[in-house]
N, C-alpha and C positions, 0 to 999 in steps of 0.2 A: 023421122029417122031417130032411132033410139041408140045412143052411144054406149050405154051400159055403165059399169063402175068407173069412177074417176079417182085417181090418187096423185098425190104430190109429195115430194120429199123436201124438207126445209132444214137448213143448218141454223141452229139456235145457240145463243150464248148460255142461257140458263134453262136446262131441260125441265126442272120442276116447275118454274114459273110459267114456261110455255105450256106445259101440260095443264096447269090450273086454268090458264086463259082459254084453251080450247075446250076443256071440260065445262066451263061456264057457257060456252056456245052450244053445248049438247053432245059433244064428242065423248065417247067412252074408250077406255084403255083396252086394247086387244092383246097386246104382248109387248115385251121390251125388257130392257136392262137399264135401270135408272142411272147406271154409271155411264151411259153413252147413247141410248136410243130408245124410242117408244113408237108404237103404232097405235093410232087412235082412229075411231070410225064413227061416222054419223050418217046413217042410211047408206046410200051408195057411195059416199065420199070417204076415202081413206087418206090419212095424213101420216107421214113418217117424219118424226122429229129426230134429228141427229146432232 
């Protein structure tokens, strides 16, 4: 059974630090507003940081 894409939204205290952490894991920024949110993707996995 193939489930397709997977996404999760996370509430973070420091958006820039969280983005740097996930980018080290291979995620790339897809869109966002550094004042409050960012969407990152790594293959079929999408993470929303808020």
